[in-house]
Z-matrix of the N, CA and C atoms (Angstrom, degrees):
N
C 1 1.455
C 2 1.535 1 109.25
N 3 1.315 2 114.17 1 131.41
C 4 1.497 3 117.85 2 -176.22
C 5 1.542 4 107.67 3 -73.54
N 6 1.329 5 113.63 4 145.18
C 7 1.428 6 120.78 5 174.45
C 8 1.518 7 110.09 6 -73.67
N 9 1.272 8 116.38 7 146.08
C 10 1.445 9 121.37 8 177.94
C 11 1.519 10 107.72 9 -69.80
N 12 1.353 11 115.73 10 136.77
C 13 1.443 12 120.53 11 176.98
C 14 1.513 13 107.94 12 -121.25
N 15 1.329 14 113.88 13 143.82
C 16 1.469 15 121.15 14 176.41
C 17 1.504 16 109.14 15 -115.83
N 18 1.255 17 117.36 16 146.60
C 19 1.448 18 123.84 17 170.25
C 20 1.497 19 108.43 18 -119.49
N 21 1.300 20 116.60 19 119.67
C 22 1.455 21 121.13 20 -175.85
C 23 1.528 22 109.33 21 -132.80
N 24 1.312 23 115.96 22 135.80
C 25 1.478 24 121.10 23 176.86
C 26 1.527 25 108.17 24 -109.18
N 27 1.312 26 113.77 25 126.16
C 28 1.457 27 122.31 26 -176.68
C 29 1.535 28 107.36 27 -120.46
N 30 1.314 29 116.79 28 131.44
C 31 1.452 30 121.28 29 175.92
C 32 1.524 31 109.86 30 -115.13
N 33 1.286 32 118.24 31 132.55
C 34 1.491 33 121.20 32 -179.17
C 35 1.478 34 112.03 33 -130.34
N 36 1.320 35 116.95 34 155.07
C 37 1.461 36 120.75 35 176.97
C 38 1.499 37 109.62 36 -80.20
N 39 1.346 38 116.50 37 118.00
C 40 1.446 39 121.78 38 -175.25
C 41 1.485 40 112.92 39 -80.35
N 42 1.307 41 117.95 40 -40.50
C 43 1.454 42 121.85 41 -177.75
C 44 1.511 43 109.56 42 -139.07
N 45 1.343 44 116.37 43 -175.62
C 46 1.439 45 119.42 44 -177.37
C 47 1.540 46 112.10 45 -70.61
N 48 1.358 47 112.95 46 -23.53
C 49 1.505 48 114.71 47 171.97
C 50 1.545 49 107.00 48 -71.71
N 51 1.268 50 116.51 49 172.36
C 52 1.458 51 121.27 50 -176.09
C 53 1.561 52 112.23 51 -88.14
N 54 1.317 53 117.23 52 27.59
C 55 1.454 54 119.99 53 174.56
C 56 1.547 55 110.08 54 -71.95
N 57 1.307 56 118.04 55 134.63
C 58 1.455 57 122.76 56 -178.67
C 59 1.521 58 107.55 57 -119.44
N 60 1.299 59 114.95 58 142.51
C 61 1.431 60 121.94 59 172.55
C 62 1.497 61 108.40 60 -112.32
N 63 1.351 62 117.17 61 135.43
C 64 1.465 63 119.96 62 -179.99
C 65 1.533 64 108.37 63 -107.99
N 66 1.265 65 115.72 64 130.68
C 67 1.506 66 122.74 65 178.54
C 68 1.526 67 106.44 66 -121.07
N 69 1.355 68 114.91 67 130.28
C 70 1.450 69 121.00 68 176.30
C 71 1.523 70 107.44 69 -110.68
N 72 1.337 71 115.85 70 124.19
C 73 1.424 72 122.58 71 -177.19
C 74 1.528 73 110.49 72 -112.69
N 75 1.306 74 114.63 73 141.09
C 76 1.450 75 120.18 74 173.00
C 77 1.514 76 106.22 75 -127.10
N 78 1.311 77 118.41 76 117.88
C 79 1.448 78 121.44 77 -172.08
C 80 1.509 79 111.25 78 -148.93
N 81 1.340 80 114.37 79 167.16
C 82 1.445 81 121.02 80 178.82
C 83 1.536 82 107.31 81 -74.94
N 84 1.312 83 116.54 82 124.36
C 85 1.477 84 122.23 83 -175.68
C 86 1.546 85 111.33 84 -66.95
N 87 1.319 86 120.57 85 -16.90
C 88 1.449 87 123.24 86 -178.31
C 89 1.532 88 111.08 87 -92.38
N 90 1.338 89 119.17 88 -0.78
C 91 1.429 90 122.99 89 -179.66
C 92 1.560 91 109.35 90 -78.97
N 93 1.324 92 115.43 91 104.58
C 94 1.439 93 121.80 92 -173.23
C 95 1.552 94 110.26 93 -66.06
N 96 1.316 95 118.12 94 -38.70
C 97 1.489 96 122.43 95 -179.95
C 98 1.505 97 111.33 96 -60.40
N 99 1.333 98 116.62 97 -50.40
C 100 1.447 99 119.78 98 -178.58
C 101 1.551 100 111.05 99 -65.40
N 102 1.327 101 116.13 100 -39.28
C 103 1.470 102 117.98 101 177.28
C 104 1.481 103 112.56 102 -59.92
N 105 1.353 104 117.76 103 -39.24
C 106 1.476 105 122.12 104 -177.94
C 107 1.536 106 108.12 105 -74.21
N 108 1.299 107 121.10 106 -33.77
C 109 1.461 108 123.76 107 177.18
C 110 1.543 109 108.93 108 -65.05
N 111 1.336 110 116.95 109 -44.19
C 112 1.467 111 120.51 110 178.27
C 113 1.504 112 111.94 111 -65.38
N 114 1.296 113 116.92 112 -40.90
C 115 1.489 114 120.77 113 178.67
C 116 1.527 115 109.63 114 -64.16
N 117 1.347 116 116.57 115 -37.97
C 118 1.479 117 119.02 116 178.57
C 119 1.534 118 109.60 117 -65.43
N 120 1.344 119 115.98 118 -41.23
C 121 1.496 120 119.05 119 179.54
C 122 1.532 121 109.97 120 -63.67
N 123 1.306 122 116.43 121 -39.38
C 124 1.498 123 119.59 122 178.59
C 125 1.518 124 110.02 123 -67.84
N 126 1.312 125 118.68 124 -36.88
C 127 1.483 126 120.48 125 177.29
C 128 1.557 127 111.01 126 -69.71
N 129 1.334 128 117.74 127 -26.92
C 130 1.438 129 121.14 128 179.60
C 131 1.506 130 112.67 129 -79.15
N 132 1.317 131 118.32 130 -7.18
C 133 1.436 132 118.70 131 174.84
C 134 1.529 133 114.37 132 124.33
N 135 1.346 134 118.27 133 -5.02
C 136 1.426 135 120.42 134 173.49
C 137 1.480 136 111.47 135 -65.50
N 138 1.325 137 117.31 136 150.89
C 139 1.477 138 121.24 137 179.72
C 140 1.538 139 109.76 138 -115.55
N 141 1.277 140 113.54 139 137.85
C 142 1.463 141 118.25 140 178.49
C 143 1.542 142 107.32 141 -87.76
N 144 1.339 143 114.69 142 130.16
C 145 1.443 144 122.15 143 -176.55
C 146 1.555 145 106.75 144 -106.91
N 147 1.290 146 116.83 145 126.83
C 148 1.458 147 120.80 146 177.72
C 149 1.512 148 109.91 147 -80.49
N 150 1.330 149 115.01 148 138.23
C 151 1.460 150 119.78 149 178.55
C 152 1.520 151 106.27 150 -72.25
N 153 1.318 152 114.45 151 136.52
C 154 1.450 153 122.96 152 -179.63
C 155 1.532 154 107.18 153 -94.42
N 156 1.301 155 116.80 154 130.79
C 157 1.471 156 121.34 155 176.33
C 158 1.493 157 108.01 156 -76.08
N 159 1.328 158 116.01 157 139.99
C 160 1.480 159 118.40 158 176.63
C 161 1.505 160 109.92 159 -79.73
N 162 1.333 161 112.78 160 143.97
C 163 1.501 162 118.18 161 176.88
C 164 1.524 163 107.73 162 -74.76
N 165 1.329 164 118.20 163 160.61
C 166 1.484 165 118.46 164 177.72
C 167 1.493 166 114.11 165 -53.96
N 168 1.345 167 116.81 166 -37.63
C 169 1.445 168 120.46 167 177.75
C 170 1.533 169 112.25 168 -62.03
N 171 1.338 170 114.79 169 -44.73
C 172 1.498 171 120.49 170 177.72
C 173 1.535 172 111.30 171 -64.06
N 174 1.342 173 115.86 172 -37.13
C 175 1.456 174 117.39 173 176.57
C 176 1.508 175 111.99 174 -66.63
N 177 1.331 176 118.10 175 -35.50
C 178 1.458 177 120.62 176 176.54
C 179 1.515 178 111.31 177 -65.53
N 180 1.336 179 116.70 178 -41.00
C 181 1.476 180 120.38 179 177.90
C 182 1.547 181 110.42 180 -64.03
N 183 1.324 182 116.62 181 -38.49
C 184 1.449 183 121.41 182 176.82
C 185 1.533 184 110.70 183 -64.54
N 186 1.335 185 118.15 184 -40.12
C 187 1.445 186 122.51 185 177.41
C 188 1.532 187 109.67 186 -61.59
N 189 1.314 188 119.33 187 -44.09
C 190 1.434 189 122.75 188 177.94
C 191 1.547 190 110.75 189 -63.08
N 192 1.347 191 115.39 190 -45.40
C 193 1.469 192 120.18 191 -179.08
C 194 1.525 193 113.62 192 -57.88
N 195 1.352 194 116.03 193 -41.85
C 196 1.461 195 120.63 194 -176.07
C 197 1.549 196 113.41 195 -94.42
N 198 1.337 197 116.23 196 9.19
C 199 1.480 198 119.18 197 174.01
C 200 1.506 199 113.85 198 73.73
N 201 1.276 200 118.54 199 30.43
C 202 1.456 201 120.58 200 178.35
C 203 1.544 202 112.80 201 -91.76
N 204 1.370 203 114.57 202 12.36
C 205 1.461 204 119.20 203 -178.87
C 206 1.521 205 105.48 204 -109.20
N 207 1.336 206 116.11 205 135.25
C 208 1.478 207 121.33 206 177.89
C 209 1.502 208 107.94 207 -115.61
N 210 1.338 209 117.64 208 134.50
C 211 1.463 210 122.55 209 178.50
C 212 1.511 211 108.20 210 -103.51
N 213 1.303 212 115.91 211 126.33
C 214 1.437 213 122.13 212 178.76
C 215 1.522 214 108.97 213 -111.86
N 216 1.333 215 116.67 214 126.53
C 217 1.452 216 121.26 215 -177.80
C 218 1.544 217 111.83 216 -90.46
N 219 1.367 218 115.61 217 -40.06
C 220 1.420 219 118.63 218 -179.14
C 221 1.508 220 110.77 219 -151.22
N 222 1.303 221 118.49 220 178.87
C 223 1.451 222 120.81 221 -174.94
C 224 1.531 223 114.11 222 -63.34
N 225 1.347 224 117.26 223 -33.35
C 226 1.452 225 118.07 224 177.72
C 227 1.500 226 111.58 225 -68.04
N 228 1.300 227 119.08 226 -34.89
C 229 1.477 228 121.39 227 175.99
C 230 1.563 229 109.71 228 -67.96
N 231 1.320 230 116.40 229 -36.17
C 232 1.445 231 118.98 230 174.84
C 233 1.500 232 113.61 231 -61.41
N 234 1.340 233 114.64 232 -44.42
C 235 1.483 234 118.52 233 178.24
C 236 1.506 235 111.01 234 -63.75
N 237 1.356 236 117.88 235 -41.38
C 238 1.463 237 120.72 236 176.42
C 239 1.534 238 113.13 237 -57.16
N 240 1.356 239 114.48 238 -45.04
C 241 1.469 240 120.28 239 179.37
C 242 1.504 241 111.27 240 -61.53
N 243 1.374 242 115.54 241 -39.84
C 244 1.452 243 119.41 242 -178.07
C 245 1.524 244 111.72 243 -69.85
N 246 1.300 245 118.32 244 -30.98
C 247 1.473 246 122.68 245 -177.34
C 248 1.552 247 111.17 246 -76.57
N 249 1.304 248 118.82 247 -19.32
C 250 1.467 249 120.47 248 -174.83
C 251 1.501 250 109.90 249 -80.30
């Protein structure tokens, strides 16, 4: 059985200026030590940032950006793409 994993983003104030650093953690949710460290950071003033889900339009733009879109001109090109 796979262990539960959590992904949490924590932002903390790095200096007296308002610069913020964002840290994304992926860890085993049953690890008591890591949970207590994260709770301590949150008590010290770090803020938990919720991940925002992309809209379908934003997902489409991301697909175009990373080249996950294939353009097919005719049926022979379609067959070539399917054979690869």
